[in-house]
N, C-alpha and C positions, 0 to 999 in steps of 0.2 A: 315724722312727729309723733303719731299716734303709737307708732311701735315703741319709740322710746319712753314716752309717759307710761305705757303699759308696762314695760320692763322696769322702769323705776318703782312703780306701784308694787309689782311683785317682789322686786327686792327689798323694799320696805317691808312688805309683809312678812318675807321670810326672815328678816333681821328681828322683827317684832316677836316671831313664834320662838326664834332662837334665845332671844333675850329672856322671854317669859319661862322658857323652860330652865336657863341657868339660873335665873332668880328663884325659882321654885326649888332647884336642887341645894342651892345654898340656904334656902331659908328652912328646909327639912333636912338638913344634912344629919343631924342627931338621929332624928327616927329612920333614915335610910340606914345609917350605920349600925343601928339597934336590930333592924330587919335582917341585915346581912350578917351580924353576929348570931343572930336566932338560928338563921338557916345554916350556918356553918356547925352549929352544936347539933343540929337534927340530921346532919350527914352521917352516914354510917362509915365505920372506920374503914371499911374496904374502898371507898371513894376518896378519902382524904390521901394527899400526897405525902409520902413518907420521906422523912429527912435522911435516912440513913443510906437510901440508894439500894437496898436490897430487896425491893419490891419485884423487880424483874426476875432475880434469882429465885424468889419464892414462888413465883408464877410457873417457873418451869422446873421445880424441885423433884417433881414425880416423872419426869420424861427420862428414858434410858438414852445415855450417850454413846 
């Protein structure tokens, strides 16, 4: 019985932590997205994924085949 109660207490505590994290994420979603946008603008062009798909060809352009 003691093990069951301890397991239930741990489960409730874990669910409380998860729900608090989700609540904070929803509450501060605008600020989180602003930070993500700021980080994206700070990244150099070399780290950004190119949409045209020629990034690999440019990496090996100077190799002799």
